[in-house]
DRENTIPA-781378 format. One record per residue (C-alpha): residue number from 1; chain; x, y, z. Coordinates in pm, whole numbers, plus 50000, padded with zeros to 5 digits. Example, Ala and Ser with C-alpha at 12.3 -4.5 7.8 and 13.67 -1.06 7.14 Angstrom:
% DRENTIPA-781378
<num: 1 cadena: A c1: 51230 c2: 49550 c3: 50780> $
<num: 2 cadena: A c1: 51367 c2: 49894 c3: 50714> $
//
This chain:
% DRENTIPA-781378
<num: 1 cadena: A c1: 06254 c2: 90437 c3: 37856> $
<num: 2 cadena: A c1: 06310 c2: 90068 c3: 37930> $
<num: 3 cadena: A c1: 06067 c2: 89944 c3: 38200> $
<num: 4 cadena: A c1: 06230 c2: 89800 c3: 38512> $
<num: 5 cadena: A c1: 06263 c2: 89422 c3: 38514> $
<num: 6 cadena: A c1: 06223 c2: 89383 c3: 38891> $
<num: 7 cadena: A c1: 05869 c2: 89406 c3: 39025> $
<num: 8 cadena: A c1: 05849 c2: 89653 c3: 39316> $
<num: 9 cadena: A c1: 05631 c2: 89417 c3: 39520> $
<num: 10 cadena: A c1: 05713 c2: 89049 c3: 39537> $
<num: 11 cadena: A c1: 05629 c2: 88864 c3: 39860> $
<num: 12 cadena: A c1: 05860 c2: 88577 c3: 39933> $
<num: 13 cadena: A c1: 05729 c2: 88226 c3: 39871> $
<num: 14 cadena: A c1: 05624 c2: 88024 c3: 40173> $
<num: 15 cadena: A c1: 05818 c2: 87706 c3: 40245> $
<num: 16 cadena: A c1: 05656 c2: 87434 c3: 40036> $
<num: 17 cadena: A c1: 05416 c2: 87675 c3: 39861> $
<num: 18 cadena: A c1: 05278 c2: 87583 c3: 39520> $
<num: 19 cadena: A c1: 05393 c2: 87804 c3: 39234> $
<num: 20 cadena: A c1: 05034 c2: 87882 c3: 39132> $
<num: 21 cadena: A c1: 04954 c2: 87998 c3: 39488> $
<num: 22 cadena: A c1: 05256 c2: 88229 c3: 39504> $
<num: 23 cadena: A c1: 05181 c2: 88379 c3: 39163> $
<num: 24 cadena: A c1: 04820 c2: 88436 c3: 39269> $
<num: 25 cadena: A c1: 04946 c2: 88629 c3: 39573> $
<num: 26 cadena: A c1: 05179 c2: 88827 c3: 39348> $
<num: 27 cadena: A c1: 04890 c2: 88915 c3: 39118> $
<num: 28 cadena: A c1: 04681 c2: 89028 c3: 39417> $
<num: 29 cadena: A c1: 04954 c2: 89278 c3: 39510> $
<num: 30 cadena: A c1: 04882 c2: 89458 c3: 39184> $
<num: 31 cadena: A c1: 04504 c2: 89395 c3: 39179> $
<num: 32 cadena: A c1: 04552 c2: 89177 c3: 38873> $
<num: 33 cadena: A c1: 04428 c2: 88836 c3: 38773> $
<num: 34 cadena: A c1: 04679 c2: 88554 c3: 38754> $
<num: 35 cadena: A c1: 04632 c2: 88531 c3: 38378> $
<num: 36 cadena: A c1: 04702 c2: 88899 c3: 38330> $
<num: 37 cadena: A c1: 05014 c2: 88880 c3: 38546> $
<num: 38 cadena: A c1: 05150 c2: 88591 c3: 38340> $
<num: 39 cadena: A c1: 05073 c2: 88764 c3: 38010> $
<num: 40 cadena: A c1: 05247 c2: 89079 c3: 38132> $
<num: 41 cadena: A c1: 05551 c2: 88891 c3: 38259> $
<num: 42 cadena: A c1: 05595 c2: 88675 c3: 37949> $
<num: 43 cadena: A c1: 05513 c2: 88959 c3: 37707> $
<num: 44 cadena: A c1: 05260 c2: 88768 c3: 37503> $
<num: 45 cadena: A c1: 05415 c2: 88420 c3: 37528> $
<num: 46 cadena: A c1: 05135 c2: 88177 c3: 37612> $
<num: 47 cadena: A c1: 05165 c2: 88008 c3: 37955> $
<num: 48 cadena: A c1: 04950 c2: 87707 c3: 38035> $
<num: 49 cadena: A c1: 04814 c2: 87762 c3: 38385> $
<num: 50 cadena: A c1: 04773 c2: 87387 c3: 38437> $
<num: 51 cadena: A c1: 05151 c2: 87344 c3: 38406> $
<num: 52 cadena: A c1: 05243 c2: 87587 c3: 38684> $
<num: 53 cadena: A c1: 05239 c2: 87325 c3: 38960> $
<num: 54 cadena: A c1: 05346 c2: 87044 c3: 38733> $
<num: 55 cadena: A c1: 05624 c2: 87149 c3: 38497> $
<num: 56 cadena: A c1: 05659 c2: 87523 c3: 38428> $
<num: 57 cadena: A c1: 05872 c2: 87620 c3: 38132> $
<num: 58 cadena: A c1: 06236 c2: 87719 c3: 38193> $
<num: 59 cadena: A c1: 06161 c2: 88052 c3: 38025> $
<num: 60 cadena: A c1: 05892 c2: 88130 c3: 38283> $
<num: 61 cadena: A c1: 06123 c2: 88040 c3: 38571> $
<num: 62 cadena: A c1: 06399 c2: 88262 c3: 38434> $
<num: 63 cadena: A c1: 06157 c2: 88551 c3: 38396> $
<num: 64 cadena: A c1: 06023 c2: 88508 c3: 38748> $
<num: 65 cadena: A c1: 06377 c2: 88506 c3: 38885> $
<num: 66 cadena: A c1: 06449 c2: 88833 c3: 38704> $
<num: 67 cadena: A c1: 06125 c2: 88990 c3: 38824> $
<num: 68 cadena: A c1: 06142 c2: 88879 c3: 39189> $
<num: 69 cadena: A c1: 06499 c2: 88773 c3: 39268> $
<num: 70 cadena: A c1: 06383 c2: 88431 c3: 39387> $
<num: 71 cadena: A c1: 06650 c2: 88173 c3: 39290> $
<num: 72 cadena: A c1: 06549 c2: 87933 c3: 39010> $
<num: 73 cadena: A c1: 06613 c2: 87628 c3: 39229> $
<num: 74 cadena: A c1: 06357 c2: 87760 c3: 39479> $
<num: 75 cadena: A c1: 06105 c2: 87817 c3: 39202> $
<num: 76 cadena: A c1: 06167 c2: 87467 c3: 39068> $
<num: 77 cadena: A c1: 06086 c2: 87311 c3: 39405> $
<num: 78 cadena: A c1: 05748 c2: 87487 c3: 39395> $
<num: 79 cadena: A c1: 05631 c2: 87251 c3: 39120> $
<num: 80 cadena: A c1: 05640 c2: 86872 c3: 39086> $
<num: 81 cadena: A c1: 05924 c2: 86876 c3: 38834> $
<num: 82 cadena: A c1: 06146 c2: 86981 c3: 39123> $
<num: 83 cadena: A c1: 06049 c2: 86666 c3: 39312> $
<num: 84 cadena: A c1: 06162 c2: 86416 c3: 39052> $
<num: 85 cadena: A c1: 06293 c2: 86155 c3: 39096> $
<num: 86 cadena: A c1: 06221 c2: 86162 c3: 39472> $
<num: 87 cadena: A c1: 05843 c2: 86176 c3: 39466> $
<num: 88 cadena: A c1: 05794 c2: 86031 c3: 39120> $
<num: 89 cadena: A c1: 06037 c2: 85878 c3: 38875> $
<num: 90 cadena: A c1: 05922 c2: 86092 c3: 38584> $
<num: 91 cadena: A c1: 05639 c2: 86321 c3: 38482> $
<num: 92 cadena: A c1: 05615 c2: 86143 c3: 38147> $
<num: 93 cadena: A c1: 05343 c2: 85879 c3: 38132> $
<num: 94 cadena: A c1: 05508 c2: 85543 c3: 38054> $
<num: 95 cadena: A c1: 05337 c2: 85200 c3: 38047> $
<num: 96 cadena: A c1: 05604 c2: 85041 c3: 38268> $
<num: 97 cadena: A c1: 05615 c2: 85329 c3: 38517> $
<num: 98 cadena: A c1: 05353 c2: 85179 c3: 38749> $
<num: 99 cadena: A c1: 05517 c2: 84839 c3: 38786> $
<num: 100 cadena: A c1: 05861 c2: 84996 c3: 38830> $
<num: 101 cadena: A c1: 05745 c2: 85232 c3: 39103> $
<num: 102 cadena: A c1: 05482 c2: 85034 c3: 39295> $
<num: 103 cadena: A c1: 05631 c2: 84683 c3: 39276> $
<num: 104 cadena: A c1: 05985 c2: 84787 c3: 39360> $
<num: 105 cadena: A c1: 05920 c2: 84703 c3: 39726> $
<num: 106 cadena: A c1: 05698 c2: 84456 c3: 39909> $
<num: 107 cadena: A c1: 05565 c2: 84504 c3: 40263> $
<num: 108 cadena: A c1: 05253 c2: 84305 c3: 40350> $
<num: 109 cadena: A c1: 05278 c2: 84057 c3: 40060> $
<num: 110 cadena: A c1: 05567 c2: 83836 c3: 39964> $
<num: 111 cadena: A c1: 05746 c2: 83940 c3: 39644> $
<num: 112 cadena: A c1: 05553 c2: 83836 c3: 39335> $
<num: 113 cadena: A c1: 05223 c2: 83802 c3: 39519> $
<num: 114 cadena: A c1: 05074 c2: 84102 c3: 39339> $
<num: 115 cadena: A c1: 05035 c2: 84066 c3: 38964> $
<num: 116 cadena: A c1: 05238 c2: 84299 c3: 38741> $
<num: 117 cadena: A c1: 05028 c2: 84575 c3: 38590> $
<num: 118 cadena: A c1: 05082 c2: 84814 c3: 38302> $
<num: 119 cadena: A c1: 04879 c2: 85132 c3: 38357> $
<num: 120 cadena: A c1: 04859 c2: 85384 c3: 38076> $
<num: 121 cadena: A c1: 04906 c2: 85755 c3: 38149> $
<num: 122 cadena: A c1: 05002 c2: 85685 c3: 38512> $
<num: 123 cadena: A c1: 05215 c2: 85917 c3: 38725> $
<num: 124 cadena: A c1: 05285 c2: 85851 c3: 39090> $
<num: 125 cadena: A c1: 05079 c2: 86053 c3: 39339> $
<num: 126 cadena: A c1: 04940 c2: 86290 c3: 39075> $
<num: 127 cadena: A c1: 04559 c2: 86262 c3: 39095> $
<num: 128 cadena: A c1: 04355 c2: 86230 c3: 38778> $
<num: 129 cadena: A c1: 04099 c2: 86472 c3: 38922> $
<num: 130 cadena: A c1: 04240 c2: 86806 c3: 39047> $
<num: 131 cadena: A c1: 04267 c2: 86814 c3: 39424> $
<num: 132 cadena: A c1: 04325 c2: 87111 c3: 39650> $
<num: 133 cadena: A c1: 04300 c2: 87102 c3: 40028> $
<num: 134 cadena: A c1: 04419 c2: 87332 c3: 40301> $
<num: 135 cadena: A c1: 04476 c2: 87355 c3: 40676> $
<num: 136 cadena: A c1: 04242 c2: 87604 c3: 40839> $
<num: 137 cadena: A c1: 04499 c2: 87663 c3: 41113> $
<num: 138 cadena: A c1: 04765 c2: 87762 c3: 40860> $
<num: 139 cadena: A c1: 04533 c2: 87991 c3: 40669> $
<num: 140 cadena: A c1: 04429 c2: 88174 c3: 40985> $
<num: 141 cadena: A c1: 04790 c2: 88292 c3: 41015> $
<num: 142 cadena: A c1: 04820 c2: 88622 c3: 40818> $
<num: 143 cadena: A c1: 05178 c2: 88537 c3: 40728> $
<num: 144 cadena: A c1: 05081 c2: 88205 c3: 40571> $
<num: 145 cadena: A c1: 04803 c2: 88293 c3: 40329> $
<num: 146 cadena: A c1: 04909 c2: 88048 c3: 40062> $
<num: 147 cadena: A c1: 04852 c2: 87692 c3: 39942> $
<num: 148 cadena: A c1: 05125 c2: 87431 c3: 39979> $
<num: 149 cadena: A c1: 05214 c2: 87209 c3: 39687> $
<num: 150 cadena: A c1: 05160 c2: 86892 c3: 39892> $
<num: 151 cadena: A c1: 04801 c2: 86999 c3: 39961> $
<num: 152 cadena: A c1: 04732 c2: 86933 c3: 39593> $
<num: 153 cadena: A c1: 04842 c2: 86567 c3: 39624> $
<num: 154 cadena: A c1: 04681 c2: 86271 c3: 39804> $
<num: 155 cadena: A c1: 04978 c2: 86234 c3: 40037> $
<num: 156 cadena: A c1: 04864 c2: 86380 c3: 40369> $
<num: 157 cadena: A c1: 04540 c2: 86359 c3: 40563> $
<num: 158 cadena: A c1: 04629 c2: 86613 c3: 40829> $
<num: 159 cadena: A c1: 04851 c2: 86910 c3: 40895> $
<num: 160 cadena: A c1: 05149 c2: 86788 c3: 41100> $
<num: 161 cadena: A c1: 05192 c2: 87133 c3: 41254> $
<num: 162 cadena: A c1: 04833 c2: 87196 c3: 41368> $
<num: 163 cadena: A c1: 04710 c2: 86837 c3: 41383> $
<num: 164 cadena: A c1: 04384 c2: 86916 c3: 41204> $
<num: 165 cadena: A c1: 04226 c2: 86760 c3: 40899> $
<num: 166 cadena: A c1: 04309 c2: 86910 c3: 40561> $
<num: 167 cadena: A c1: 03985 c2: 87044 c3: 40415> $
<num: 168 cadena: A c1: 03895 c2: 87071 c3: 40046> $
<num: 169 cadena: A c1: 03925 c2: 87416 c3: 39892> $
<num: 170 cadena: A c1: 03680 c2: 87545 c3: 39637> $
<num: 171 cadena: A c1: 03885 c2: 87838 c3: 39515> $
<num: 172 cadena: A c1: 04161 c2: 88089 c3: 39577> $
<num: 173 cadena: A c1: 04138 c2: 88464 c3: 39549> $
<num: 174 cadena: A c1: 04459 c2: 88653 c3: 39613> $
<num: 175 cadena: A c1: 04556 c2: 88594 c3: 39974> $
<num: 176 cadena: A c1: 04224 c2: 88433 c3: 40061> $
<num: 177 cadena: A c1: 04126 c2: 88068 c3: 40036> $
<num: 178 cadena: A c1: 03759 c2: 87978 c3: 40037> $
<num: 179 cadena: A c1: 03682 c2: 87667 c3: 40245> $
<num: 180 cadena: A c1: 03357 c2: 87477 c3: 40263> $
<num: 181 cadena: A c1: 03180 c2: 87421 c3: 40593> $
<num: 182 cadena: A c1: 03417 c2: 87304 c3: 40861> $
<num: 183 cadena: A c1: 03394 c2: 86940 c3: 40965> $
<num: 184 cadena: A c1: 03333 c2: 86926 c3: 41344> $
<num: 185 cadena: A c1: 03540 c2: 86606 c3: 41355> $
<num: 186 cadena: A c1: 03843 c2: 86765 c3: 41192> $
<num: 187 cadena: A c1: 04031 c2: 86772 c3: 41521> $
<num: 188 cadena: A c1: 03985 c2: 86401 c3: 41589> $
<num: 189 cadena: A c1: 04278 c2: 86270 c3: 41392> $
<num: 190 cadena: A c1: 04376 c2: 85918 c3: 41501> $
<num: 191 cadena: A c1: 04722 c2: 85844 c3: 41638> $
<num: 192 cadena: A c1: 04812 c2: 85614 c3: 41343> $
<num: 193 cadena: A c1: 04722 c2: 85890 c3: 41094> $
<num: 194 cadena: A c1: 04930 c2: 86144 c3: 41286> $
<num: 195 cadena: A c1: 05227 c2: 85907 c3: 41292> $
<num: 196 cadena: A c1: 05209 c2: 85829 c3: 40920> $
<num: 197 cadena: A c1: 05163 c2: 86194 c3: 40824> $
<num: 198 cadena: A c1: 05463 c2: 86277 c3: 41039> $
<num: 199 cadena: A c1: 05672 c2: 86027 c3: 40838> $
<num: 200 cadena: A c1: 05554 c2: 86188 c3: 40515> $
<num: 201 cadena: A c1: 05624 c2: 86536 c3: 40649> $
<num: 202 cadena: A c1: 05978 c2: 86429 c3: 40740> $
<num: 203 cadena: A c1: 06025 c2: 86311 c3: 40382> $
<num: 204 cadena: A c1: 05896 c2: 86640 c3: 40242> $
<num: 205 cadena: A c1: 06091 c2: 86872 c3: 40472> $
<num: 206 cadena: A c1: 06406 c2: 86678 c3: 40565> $
<num: 207 cadena: A c1: 06450 c2: 86443 c3: 40271> $
<num: 208 cadena: A c1: 06459 c2: 86139 c3: 40500> $
<num: 209 cadena: A c1: 06233 c2: 85941 c3: 40732> $
<num: 210 cadena: A c1: 06327 c2: 85789 c3: 41067> $
<num: 211 cadena: A c1: 06156 c2: 85450 c3: 41062> $
<num: 212 cadena: A c1: 06185 c2: 85222 c3: 41368> $
<num: 213 cadena: A c1: 06455 c2: 85003 c3: 41213> $
<num: 214 cadena: A c1: 06638 c2: 85247 c3: 40988> $
<num: 215 cadena: A c1: 06649 c2: 85601 c3: 40851> $
<num: 216 cadena: A c1: 06546 c2: 85585 c3: 40485> $
<num: 217 cadena: A c1: 06560 c2: 85833 c3: 40197> $
<num: 218 cadena: A c1: 06246 c2: 86029 c3: 40115> $
<num: 219 cadena: A c1: 06221 c2: 85851 c3: 39779> $
<num: 220 cadena: A c1: 06216 c2: 85516 c3: 39958> $
<num: 221 cadena: A c1: 05938 c2: 85629 c3: 40192> $
<num: 222 cadena: A c1: 05714 c2: 85751 c3: 39909> $
<num: 223 cadena: A c1: 05752 c2: 85416 c3: 39733> $
<num: 224 cadena: A c1: 05698 c2: 85213 c3: 40052> $
<num: 225 cadena: A c1: 05377 c2: 85405 c3: 40125> $
<num: 226 cadena: A c1: 05256 c2: 85367 c3: 39767> $
<num: 227 cadena: A c1: 05330 c2: 84992 c3: 39790> $
<num: 228 cadena: A c1: 05119 c2: 84952 c3: 40104> $
<num: 229 cadena: A c1: 04832 c2: 85140 c3: 39940> $
<num: 230 cadena: A c1: 04845 c2: 84909 c3: 39638> $
<num: 231 cadena: A c1: 04853 c2: 84601 c3: 39861> $
<num: 232 cadena: A c1: 04542 c2: 84728 c3: 40040> $
<num: 233 cadena: A c1: 04373 c2: 84799 c3: 39705> $
<num: 234 cadena: A c1: 04404 c2: 84442 c3: 39581> $
<num: 235 cadena: A c1: 04137 c2: 84171 c3: 39609> $
<num: 236 cadena: A c1: 04107 c2: 83955 c3: 39921> $
<num: 237 cadena: A c1: 04226 c2: 83654 c3: 39722> $
<num: 238 cadena: A c1: 04577 c2: 83801 c3: 39728> $
<num: 239 cadena: A c1: 04572 c2: 83783 c3: 40109> $
<num: 240 cadena: A c1: 04482 c2: 83415 c3: 40145> $
<num: 241 cadena: A c1: 04434 c2: 83306 c3: 40506> $
<num: 242 cadena: A c1: 04546 c2: 83650 c3: 40626> $
<num: 243 cadena: A c1: 04227 c2: 83806 c3: 40489> $
<num: 244 cadena: A c1: 04071 c2: 83769 c3: 40836> $
<num: 245 cadena: A c1: 04335 c2: 83998 c3: 40984> $
<num: 246 cadena: A c1: 04290 c2: 84241 c3: 40697> $
<num: 247 cadena: A c1: 03914 c2: 84263 c3: 40759> $
<num: 248 cadena: A c1: 03982 c2: 84328 c3: 41127> $
<num: 249 cadena: A c1: 04224 c2: 84607 c3: 41035> $
<num: 250 cadena: A c1: 03966 c2: 84779 c3: 40816> $
<num: 251 cadena: A c1: 03707 c2: 84733 c3: 41093> $
<num: 252 cadena: A c1: 03932 c2: 84921 c3: 41335> $
<num: 253 cadena: A c1: 03920 c2: 85212 c3: 41087> $
<num: 254 cadena: A c1: 03538 c2: 85187 c3: 41062> $
<num: 255 cadena: A c1: 03586 c2: 85161 c3: 40686> $
<num: 256 cadena: A c1: 03490 c2: 84901 c3: 40425> $
<num: 257 cadena: A c1: 03751 c2: 84656 c3: 40297> $
<num: 258 cadena: A c1: 03972 c2: 84803 c3: 40022> $
<num: 259 cadena: A c1: 03859 c2: 85148 c3: 40131> $
<num: 260 cadena: A c1: 03535 c2: 85100 c3: 39941> $
<num: 261 cadena: A c1: 03689 c2: 85004 c3: 39607> $
<num: 262 cadena: A c1: 03472 c2: 84750 c3: 39426> $
<num: 263 cadena: A c1: 03743 c2: 84669 c3: 39173> $
<num: 264 cadena: A c1: 04113 c2: 84742 c3: 39150> $
<num: 265 cadena: A c1: 04214 c2: 85077 c3: 39007> $
<num: 266 cadena: A c1: 04519 c2: 85298 c3: 39052> $
<num: 267 cadena: A c1: 04504 c2: 85502 c3: 39370> $
<num: 268 cadena: A c1: 04557 c2: 85821 c3: 39169> $
<num: 269 cadena: A c1: 04240 c2: 85756 c3: 38964> $
<num: 270 cadena: A c1: 04010 c2: 85699 c3: 39263> $
<num: 271 cadena: A c1: 03781 c2: 85973 c3: 39399> $
<num: 272 cadena: A c1: 03924 c2: 86167 c3: 39692> $
<num: 273 cadena: A c1: 03689 c2: 85996 c3: 39940> $
<num: 274 cadena: A c1: 03834 c2: 85656 c3: 39855> $
<num: 275 cadena: A c1: 04187 c2: 85795 c3: 39844> $
<num: 276 cadena: A c1: 04136 c2: 85923 c3: 40198> $
<num: 277 cadena: A c1: 04005 c2: 85581 c3: 40304> $
<num: 278 cadena: A c1: 04310 c2: 85408 c3: 40159> $
<num: 279 cadena: A c1: 04542 c2: 85654 c3: 40333> $
<num: 280 cadena: A c1: 04367 c2: 85579 c3: 40664> $
<num: 281 cadena: A c1: 04402 c2: 85207 c3: 40595> $
<num: 282 cadena: A c1: 04772 c2: 85255 c3: 40521> $
<num: 283 cadena: A c1: 04814 c2: 85444 c3: 40850> $
<num: 284 cadena: A c1: 04645 c2: 85159 c3: 41038> $
<num: 285 cadena: A c1: 04869 c2: 84908 c3: 40858> $
<num: 286 cadena: A c1: 05187 c2: 85095 c3: 40950> $
<num: 287 cadena: A c1: 05067 c2: 85109 c3: 41311> $
<num: 288 cadena: A c1: 04989 c2: 84735 c3: 41311> $
<num: 289 cadena: A c1: 05335 c2: 84658 c3: 41173> $
<num: 290 cadena: A c1: 05522 c2: 84872 c3: 41424> $
<num: 291 cadena: A c1: 05318 c2: 84737 c3: 41718> $
<num: 292 cadena: A c1: 05351 c2: 84375 c3: 41610> $
<num: 293 cadena: A c1: 04975 c2: 84323 c3: 41565> $
<num: 294 cadena: A c1: 05031 c2: 84220 c3: 41202> $
<num: 295 cadena: A c1: 05332 c2: 84068 c3: 41034> $
<num: 296 cadena: A c1: 05433 c2: 84164 c3: 40685> $
<num: 297 cadena: A c1: 05569 c2: 83902 c3: 40449> $
<num: 298 cadena: A c1: 05748 c2: 84146 c3: 40221> $
<num: 299 cadena: A c1: 06120 c2: 84207 c3: 40203> $
<num: 300 cadena: A c1: 06080 c2: 84561 c3: 40346> $
<num: 301 cadena: A c1: 05840 c2: 84480 c3: 40632> $
<num: 302 cadena: A c1: 06127 c2: 84465 c3: 40881> $
<num: 303 cadena: A c1: 06182 c2: 84841 c3: 40842> $
<num: 304 cadena: A c1: 05863 c2: 84903 c3: 41042> $
<num: 305 cadena: A c1: 05960 c2: 84673 c3: 41331> $
<num: 306 cadena: A c1: 06129 c2: 84818 c3: 41640> $
<num: 307 cadena: A c1: 06483 c2: 84712 c3: 41706> $
<num: 308 cadena: A c1: 06498 c2: 84403 c3: 41930> $
<num: 309 cadena: A c1: 06635 c2: 84440 c3: 42281> $
<num: 310 cadena: A c1: 07001 c2: 84344 c3: 42283> $
<num: 311 cadena: A c1: 07168 c2: 84341 c3: 42629> $
<num: 312 cadena: A c1: 07501 c2: 84518 c3: 42616> $
<num: 313 cadena: A c1: 07787 c2: 84409 c3: 42842> $
<num: 314 cadena: A c1: 07900 c2: 84706 c3: 43050> $
<num: 315 cadena: A c1: 08255 c2: 84570 c3: 43062> $
<num: 316 cadena: A c1: 08246 c2: 84474 c3: 43431> $
<num: 317 cadena: A c1: 08414 c2: 84135 c3: 43483> $
<num: 318 cadena: A c1: 08189 c2: 83868 c3: 43633> $
<num: 319 cadena: A c1: 08202 c2: 83851 c3: 44012> $
<num: 320 cadena: A c1: 08269 c2: 83476 c3: 44035> $
<num: 321 cadena: A c1: 08337 c2: 83186 c3: 43805> $
<num: 322 cadena: A c1: 08204 c2: 82834 c3: 43853> $
<num: 323 cadena: A c1: 08534 c2: 82730 c3: 44010> $
<num: 324 cadena: A c1: 08532 c2: 83025 c3: 44251> $
<num: 325 cadena: A c1: 08176 c2: 82941 c3: 44350> $
<num: 326 cadena: A c1: 08278 c2: 82584 c3: 44425> $
<num: 327 cadena: A c1: 08581 c2: 82691 c3: 44630> $
<num: 328 cadena: A c1: 08369 c2: 82939 c3: 44826> $
<num: 329 cadena: A c1: 08113 c2: 82670 c3: 44907> $
<num: 330 cadena: A c1: 08387 c2: 82430 c3: 45017> $
<num: 331 cadena: A c1: 08538 c2: 82692 c3: 45243> $
<num: 332 cadena: A c1: 08200 c2: 82760 c3: 45405> $
<num: 333 cadena: A c1: 08142 c2: 82387 c3: 45460> $
<num: 334 cadena: A c1: 08490 c2: 82339 c3: 45612> $
<num: 335 cadena: A c1: 08438 c2: 82633 c3: 45845> $
<num: 336 cadena: A c1: 08106 c2: 82487 c3: 45957> $
<num: 337 cadena: A c1: 08269 c2: 82146 c3: 46017> $
<num: 338 cadena: A c1: 08525 c2: 82296 c3: 46259> $
<num: 339 cadena: A c1: 08252 c2: 82371 c3: 46508> $
<num: 340 cadena: A c1: 08003 c2: 82093 c3: 46443> $
<num: 341 cadena: A c1: 08088 c2: 81720 c3: 46486> $
<num: 342 cadena: A c1: 07798 c2: 81604 c3: 46269> $
<num: 343 cadena: A c1: 07901 c2: 81831 c3: 45986> $
<num: 344 cadena: A c1: 08261 c2: 81717 c3: 46026> $
<num: 345 cadena: A c1: 08161 c2: 81350 c3: 46009> $
<num: 346 cadena: A c1: 07946 c2: 81410 c3: 45701> $
<num: 347 cadena: A c1: 08229 c2: 81591 c3: 45530> $
<num: 348 cadena: A c1: 08468 c2: 81307 c3: 45618> $
<num: 349 cadena: A c1: 08229 c2: 81043 c3: 45484> $
<num: 350 cadena: A c1: 08191 c2: 81240 c3: 45162> $
<num: 351 cadena: A c1: 08566 c2: 81269 c3: 45122> $
<num: 352 cadena: A c1: 08611 c2: 80897 c3: 45192> $
<num: 353 cadena: A c1: 08360 c2: 80793 c3: 44925> $
<num: 354 cadena: A c1: 08531 c2: 80619 c3: 44627> $
<num: 355 cadena: A c1: 08552 c2: 80859 c3: 44334> $
<num: 356 cadena: A c1: 08428 c2: 80776 c3: 43982> $
<num: 357 cadena: A c1: 08411 c2: 80406 c3: 44075> $
<num: 358 cadena: A c1: 08791 c2: 80354 c3: 44052> $
<num: 359 cadena: A c1: 08958 c2: 80209 c3: 44359> $
<num: 360 cadena: A c1: 08920 c2: 80239 c3: 44734> $
<num: 361 cadena: A c1: 09051 c2: 80589 c3: 44789> $
<num: 362 cadena: A c1: 09061 c2: 80709 c3: 45152> $
<num: 363 cadena: A c1: 09208 c2: 81043 c3: 45253> $
<num: 364 cadena: A c1: 09476 c2: 80983 c3: 45513> $
<num: 365 cadena: A c1: 09646 c2: 81316 c3: 45533> $
<num: 366 cadena: A c1: 09354 c2: 81483 c3: 45709> $
<num: 367 cadena: A c1: 09215 c2: 81382 c3: 46046> $
<num: 368 cadena: A c1: 08882 c2: 81523 c3: 46153> $
<num: 369 cadena: A c1: 08796 c2: 81479 c3: 46519> $
<num: 370 cadena: A c1: 08500 c2: 81583 c3: 46725> $
<num: 371 cadena: A c1: 08470 c2: 81844 c3: 46992> $
<num: 372 cadena: A c1: 08555 c2: 82204 c3: 46906> $
<num: 373 cadena: A c1: 08746 c2: 82090 c3: 46603> $
<num: 374 cadena: A c1: 09092 c2: 81968 c3: 46531> $
<num: 375 cadena: A c1: 09358 c2: 81991 c3: 46276> $
//
């Protein structure tokens, strides 16, 4: 008898869930380890567990679609290969990849201010050291016992839905995620961090970000954010006279300059503590740009500025023109002269004054007399 291809139990993936997390939940349904589930599904074909969230093989995706009915495009989006070229240009390490990605835009620095760099084995946003964090609020929901793919990347500091700090995970076991001791300050996320994480969440869920000046594609946002992080990672000498403002910005974050980096290194290679510091510095920078506290010299800095106030004509014609104003004033003066001899005499003297210095013009067609007025 041929065994059925469709697994009887296959919980649906959560929106944004990592492939490894979903497969771990599948394995828990059958009281199996993840490795045993993969060996059973692939019938002896070796599957590298480290590739599940990075670039799973097409054969594995086809098999999972047959076993669960989940469309292959959904499965692809559960690993980073499904996010190219939005999040990263390529998953292949290329020497020119860093300069192409990070120096494509400029925000705080003028173009060419940062030196070009060739970084070997570099891939945008993919940390050198494995990183897994989670939102305690999400995991407390029985219907959301899974790890999101973005929680494995140094992209977010907080959960946009619950507003709490993402906490490091030390392991996953079926539907349960083991968290270390809870940070009592996890609820005190600053407004700049919330705003920046909201931009990133828009990019991840909508494919676009509504910046103050323009709505940009998600790929543009990821590169703008990575540019700001690299500008903050550079030495103070790249900032020139603006280094004073930079130090003040870091002071407002209660963090050391450069997020604690003693020498330049790619953001992806830094320990998580310094990555978090640089993300907080980037959030403070975005806030300073949008509020006008700092001015960027880059070609893309204007995207963070609010639109200037531009009065719009409502289409109503102006009430009076300069000529109408003059005629109205003359009519009021003439009316006053009809009942006041002094006003009438002053008006007559004004009318009798030679105009523009040419001749001895005297009005003779009008006679102004005293009393209650005349013709």
